C-alpha positions as CSV (number, residue, x, y, z in Angstrom):
1,M,-53.7,-141.4,190.7
2,S,-55.7,-144.7,191.0
3,D,-57.0,-146.1,187.7
4,E,-55.2,-143.4,185.5
5,Q,-53.3,-144.7,182.4
6,L,-49.6,-144.8,182.6
7,K,-47.8,-141.9,180.7
8,Y,-44.2,-141.7,180.2
9,S,-43.1,-138.0,180.5
10,G,-39.7,-136.4,179.5
11,N,-37.1,-136.8,182.2
12,T,-39.2,-138.6,184.7
13,I,-40.7,-142.2,184.9
14,E,-43.5,-143.5,187.0
15,I,-42.7,-146.2,189.8
16,G,-45.4,-147.0,192.1
17,R,-47.4,-143.9,192.3
18,D,-44.6,-141.5,192.2
19,R,-42.3,-140.2,189.5
20,F,-38.6,-140.5,189.6
21,S,-35.7,-139.0,187.6
22,F,-35.1,-140.6,184.3
23,T,-32.3,-138.5,182.8
24,Q,-31.2,-138.2,179.2
25,E,-28.1,-140.1,180.1
26,T,-30.2,-143.0,181.4
27,Q,-32.4,-142.8,178.3
28,Q,-29.4,-143.2,176.0
29,L,-28.8,-146.5,177.7
30,L,-32.3,-147.7,178.5
31,K,-34.7,-146.5,175.9
32,P,-38.3,-146.3,176.7
33,A,-40.1,-148.5,174.1
34,Y,-43.8,-148.4,175.2
35,S,-46.0,-148.1,178.3
36,S,-49.1,-149.9,179.3
37,D,-52.3,-148.3,178.2
38,Y,-54.9,-149.6,180.5
39,P,-56.3,-148.3,183.9
40,K,-53.9,-149.0,186.9
41,N,-53.4,-148.5,190.5
42,T,-49.5,-148.7,190.5
43,S,-46.8,-149.0,188.1
44,V,-43.4,-150.9,187.6
45,L,-40.5,-151.2,185.3
46,I,-39.9,-154.1,183.0
47,I,-36.6,-154.3,181.1
48,N,-35.7,-156.3,178.1
49,E,-33.1,-159.0,179.0
50,P,-31.0,-159.2,175.9
51,H,-30.1,-162.8,176.4
52,A,-27.4,-163.3,173.6
53,S,-26.0,-159.8,173.3
54,S,-23.0,-158.8,175.5
55,E,-23.4,-155.2,174.2
56,G,-26.9,-155.1,175.4
57,Q,-25.9,-156.6,178.7
58,F,-23.2,-154.0,179.2
59,N,-25.4,-151.2,178.5
60,L,-28.0,-152.6,180.8
61,F,-25.5,-152.5,183.5
62,K,-24.6,-148.9,182.7
63,G,-28.1,-147.9,182.4
64,L,-28.9,-149.2,186.0
65,E,-25.8,-147.4,187.2
66,S,-27.2,-144.2,185.7
67,F,-30.6,-144.6,186.8
68,F,-29.7,-145.3,190.5
69,R,-27.2,-142.6,190.5
70,S,-30.0,-140.2,189.9
71,N,-32.3,-142.0,192.4
72,P,-30.1,-143.1,195.3
73,G,-33.0,-143.4,197.7
74,L,-34.6,-146.0,195.6
75,T,-32.0,-148.8,196.0
76,K,-33.2,-150.0,199.3
77,K,-36.7,-150.4,197.8
78,T,-35.7,-152.3,194.8
79,M,-35.7,-156.0,193.9
80,F,-34.5,-157.6,190.7
81,L,-36.6,-160.4,189.2
82,S,-34.8,-162.7,186.9
83,E,-36.1,-164.8,184.0
84,G,-34.7,-168.3,183.7
85,T,-34.4,-169.2,187.4
86,E,-37.0,-171.0,189.6
87,A,-39.6,-168.6,191.1
88,E,-38.5,-167.0,194.4
89,K,-35.2,-168.8,194.4
90,P,-32.5,-166.2,195.4
91,I,-29.4,-165.6,193.2
92,S,-26.3,-164.4,194.8
93,V,-23.4,-162.6,193.3
94,Q,-21.1,-163.3,196.1
95,E,-18.9,-165.7,193.9
96,L,-18.3,-162.6,191.8
97,I,-17.4,-160.4,194.7
98,S,-15.0,-163.0,196.0
99,E,-13.3,-163.2,192.8
100,E,-13.0,-159.4,192.4
101,P,-14.5,-157.1,195.0
102,N,-14.0,-153.8,193.2
103,P,-14.4,-154.6,189.3
104,S,-13.5,-152.1,186.8
105,D,-15.8,-151.4,183.9
106,E,-13.5,-153.2,181.7
107,I,-13.3,-156.3,183.8
108,I,-17.3,-156.3,183.9
109,R,-17.3,-155.9,180.2
110,Q,-15.1,-158.8,179.7
111,V,-17.1,-161.1,182.0
112,L,-20.5,-159.9,180.4
113,Q,-19.0,-161.0,177.1
114,S,-19.0,-164.6,178.4
115,L,-22.8,-164.3,179.0
116,T,-22.6,-166.2,182.3
117,I,-24.1,-163.2,184.1
118,T,-26.5,-160.5,183.2
119,G,-26.2,-156.7,183.2
120,Y,-28.3,-156.5,186.4
121,M,-26.2,-159.1,188.2
122,A,-23.1,-157.0,187.2
123,Y,-24.7,-153.8,188.7
124,E,-25.1,-155.5,192.1
125,W,-21.6,-157.0,191.8
126,K,-20.0,-153.7,191.4
127,M,-22.1,-151.5,193.6
128,H,-22.8,-153.8,196.5
129,Q,-26.3,-152.3,197.1
130,G,-27.8,-155.5,198.7
131,I,-30.5,-155.5,196.0
132,P,-32.2,-159.0,196.2
133,I,-32.3,-160.9,193.0
134,I,-34.8,-163.8,192.7
135,G,-36.2,-166.1,190.0
136,T,-39.6,-166.0,188.5
137,E,-40.0,-169.3,186.6
138,D,-42.2,-172.4,186.9
139,Q,-39.2,-174.6,186.9
140,G,-40.8,-177.6,184.9
141,L,-42.1,-175.3,182.1
142,Y,-38.7,-173.5,181.9
143,E,-36.8,-176.8,181.6
144,L,-39.2,-177.8,178.9
145,S,-38.8,-174.4,177.2
146,R,-35.0,-174.6,177.4
147,R,-34.9,-178.1,176.0
148,F,-37.1,-176.9,172.9
149,A,-34.9,-173.8,172.5
150,S,-31.7,-176.0,172.3
151,L,-33.4,-178.4,169.8
152,C,-34.6,-175.5,167.6
153,R,-31.3,-173.9,167.6
154,E,-29.6,-177.1,166.6
155,N,-32.2,-177.7,163.9
156,P,-34.6,-174.9,162.9
157,N,-36.6,-177.4,161.0
158,A,-37.0,-179.8,163.9
159,I,-40.4,-181.7,164.3
160,F,-42.5,-181.8,167.4
161,Q,-44.9,-184.5,166.5
162,H,-45.6,-186.8,163.3
163,I,-49.4,-187.0,163.0
164,K,-51.2,-189.6,160.9
165,H,-54.9,-189.5,160.4
166,T,-57.2,-192.5,159.9
167,D,-57.7,-191.7,156.3
168,G,-53.9,-192.1,155.8
169,T,-52.9,-188.5,155.4
170,K,-49.8,-187.4,157.3
171,F,-48.4,-184.0,158.5
172,D,-45.6,-183.0,160.8
173,V,-46.1,-180.2,163.6
174,P,-43.0,-178.0,163.6
175,L,-41.2,-177.9,167.0
176,E,-41.1,-174.2,166.8
177,N,-44.9,-174.1,167.2
178,A,-44.6,-176.1,170.5
179,W,-41.7,-173.9,171.7
180,S,-43.8,-170.8,171.2
181,F,-46.6,-172.4,173.2
182,I,-44.2,-173.1,176.2
183,I,-42.7,-169.7,176.2
184,A,-46.1,-168.2,176.6
185,A,-47.1,-170.9,179.1
186,R,-44.3,-169.6,181.4
187,N,-45.8,-166.1,181.6
188,K,-48.4,-166.7,184.3
189,R,-45.8,-167.7,186.9
190,I,-43.4,-164.9,185.9
191,A,-46.3,-162.3,186.1
192,Q,-47.4,-163.7,189.5
193,T,-43.8,-163.4,190.9
194,L,-44.0,-159.7,189.9
195,I,-47.4,-159.1,191.3
196,D,-46.5,-160.7,194.6
197,N,-43.4,-158.5,195.0
198,V,-45.3,-155.3,194.1
199,R,-46.8,-155.7,197.5
200,K,-43.4,-156.0,199.2
201,Y,-41.2,-153.6,197.2
202,K,-41.6,-150.0,195.9
203,N,-39.5,-150.9,192.8
204,P,-39.5,-154.7,191.8
205,V,-37.9,-154.6,188.4
206,L,-38.6,-157.5,186.0
207,F,-35.9,-158.4,183.4
208,V,-37.5,-160.6,180.7
209,A,-37.4,-161.0,177.0
210,S,-39.8,-158.8,174.9
211,D,-42.0,-161.6,173.6
212,H,-43.2,-162.6,177.1
213,V,-44.5,-159.0,177.7
214,R,-46.5,-158.5,174.6
215,R,-46.8,-161.9,172.7
216,P,-47.3,-161.9,168.8
217,S,-50.6,-163.5,168.2
218,P,-50.2,-167.2,167.2
219,P,-52.5,-168.5,164.3
220,E,-56.0,-169.0,165.5
221,G,-56.6,-172.3,167.3
222,M,-52.8,-173.2,167.4
223,D,-52.4,-172.9,171.2
224,R,-55.5,-175.2,171.8
225,F,-54.0,-177.6,169.1
226,I,-50.5,-177.8,170.7
227,N,-52.0,-178.1,174.2
228,K,-54.1,-181.1,173.0
229,R,-50.9,-182.7,171.6
230,F,-49.1,-182.4,174.9
231,I,-52.1,-183.8,176.9
232,D,-52.4,-186.7,174.4
233,A,-48.8,-187.5,174.6
234,Q,-49.1,-187.9,178.4
235,Y,-51.7,-190.5,178.0
236,M,-49.7,-192.3,175.3
237,G,-46.8,-193.0,177.6
238,M,-43.5,-194.0,176.2
239,L,-45.1,-196.3,173.5
240,G,-46.1,-193.3,171.9
241,A,-42.8,-191.6,172.0
242,L,-42.0,-192.4,168.2
243,Q,-44.6,-189.8,167.2
244,F,-42.4,-187.2,169.0
245,P,-38.9,-187.4,167.5
246,W,-37.0,-185.2,169.9
247,S,-38.2,-187.4,172.9
248,N,-36.6,-190.6,171.8
249,A,-33.3,-190.0,173.7
250,G,-35.1,-190.7,177.0
251,K,-35.9,-188.8,180.2
252,D,-36.8,-185.4,178.5
253,W,-40.1,-187.2,177.4
254,W,-41.4,-186.7,180.8
255,L,-41.1,-183.0,180.7
256,Y,-44.5,-183.1,178.9
257,Q,-46.3,-183.6,182.2
258,N,-45.6,-179.9,183.1
259,V,-48.4,-179.0,180.7
260,K,-51.8,-179.3,182.0
261,E,-55.3,-179.2,180.3
262,N,-55.9,-175.7,181.7
263,T,-52.4,-174.2,180.9
264,E,-52.8,-170.5,180.0
265,T,-50.8,-168.8,177.3
266,H,-51.6,-165.1,177.9
267,D,-48.8,-162.6,177.8
268,I,-47.5,-160.7,180.9
269,D,-49.4,-157.6,179.7
270,H,-52.6,-159.6,180.2
271,Y,-51.9,-160.7,183.8
272,L,-50.6,-157.1,184.9
273,Q,-53.8,-155.5,183.4
274,E,-56.0,-157.9,185.4
275,A,-54.0,-156.8,188.6
276,K,-54.1,-153.1,187.5
277,I,-50.4,-152.8,187.6
278,G,-49.1,-150.5,184.8
279,Y,-45.6,-150.6,183.4
280,T,-43.0,-149.1,181.2
281,F,-41.0,-151.3,179.0
282,L,-37.3,-150.4,178.5
283,L,-34.9,-151.6,175.9
284,P,-31.1,-151.5,176.6
285,K,-29.1,-150.0,173.9
286,G,-27.5,-152.5,171.5
287,G,-29.7,-155.3,172.7
288,N,-30.2,-156.6,169.2
289,M,-26.5,-156.5,168.5
290,V,-25.3,-160.1,168.6
291,S,-21.8,-160.9,167.5
292,A,-20.2,-164.2,166.3
293,E,-18.5,-164.5,169.7
294,D,-21.9,-163.9,171.4
295,E,-23.5,-166.6,169.3
296,E,-20.8,-169.1,170.2
297,N,-20.9,-168.2,174.0
298,Y,-24.7,-168.5,174.0
299,K,-24.5,-171.9,172.5
300,R,-21.9,-172.9,175.1
301,I,-24.3,-171.8,177.9
302,F,-27.0,-173.9,176.4
303,Q,-24.6,-176.8,176.3
304,A,-23.6,-176.4,179.9
305,Q,-27.3,-176.1,181.1
306,R,-28.0,-179.5,179.1
307,D,-25.1,-181.0,180.9
308,N,-26.3,-179.7,184.3
309,K,-23.2,-177.7,184.7
310,Y,-24.8,-174.3,185.1
311,E,-27.3,-174.2,187.9
312,Y,-27.8,-172.2,190.9
313,D,-27.2,-173.8,194.4
314,N,-30.5,-173.8,196.5
315,R,-28.6,-173.0,199.7
316,S,-26.1,-170.3,198.6
317,G,-27.5,-169.2,195.4
318,S,-24.0,-169.3,193.9
319,K,-23.4,-171.0,190.4
320,R,-21.9,-174.5,190.6
321,S,-19.8,-173.9,187.4
322,S,-16.3,-173.5,186.2
323,L,-17.6,-170.9,183.6
324,I,-17.3,-167.9,185.9
325,S,-13.7,-168.7,186.9
326,S,-12.7,-169.4,183.3
327,C,-14.4,-166.1,182.1
328,F,-12.3,-164.3,184.9
329,E,-9.2,-165.7,183.6
330,T,-10.1,-164.5,180.0
331,A,-11.1,-161.1,181.4
332,R,-7.9,-160.5,183.2
333,R,-5.8,-161.5,180.3
334,G,-7.8,-159.1,178.1
335,T,-7.2,-156.2,180.5
336,S,-3.4,-156.9,181.4
């Protein structure tokens, strides 16, 4: 099967060099969106992580439940790879298990509505399969991306840099352009974590937002332009900070140093093609459904992250946050 192109087929799906059951029930919850179309030696699953959709997260949980029910022998060969956490850093669901060892689907739905956990964490919480969950990120680039995301949500018209030419002309660079650059810059480490674990696990499943997998093409020359702005800023030091309105508040300015002159901005598809790893990309049902409550809870998560109240402990992997306890209280009230 070496060097064959990946083909999705009916009620089966390719993982490694074998095909596994992919029932109609599973497909109703995890819809195949597309497959890679280049020569490959092995193949993996990539599943869209519906960050701000509690409906999408619940269907992700139920989709995994359906998939592994049809393929019980695959659980011991599986690893979950998580966007948004430092590469190779373990994520534990023990705190969830300690709060509720045998959660009902309704409890899980209520907790997922808080957006403090993901659908794949919920699956391991309920099923206790011992599936390892690890992070995938270059932490410095992720911190910068998270900061830009927060600023862009607060003000969609936020400015990255004020530029003044020697002839007196001026223009502003939108922060959204810099954020797009940083999102893409994270892809190399995310892809490398997946590639490394293909060698260790039959079924390393990557959960990541769709724009990381196949990136919409930026305007020609934009990435080079933004990269140069970051590098120039590092030489300016704090005296140049006035050109970068968002950085005036203080320490966040130093996040710029995570961008290097040779920083790459390819999508994950590019890196997997180089490694000859094919993939099928799946979309959880309802992943684009974001309620007003979801919007509010997602903002709350961002605020908690900015205040350093939503992190994973290096030793135990558990979240040092009161958010989980509070969402359990809400969940129990909702099911009583």
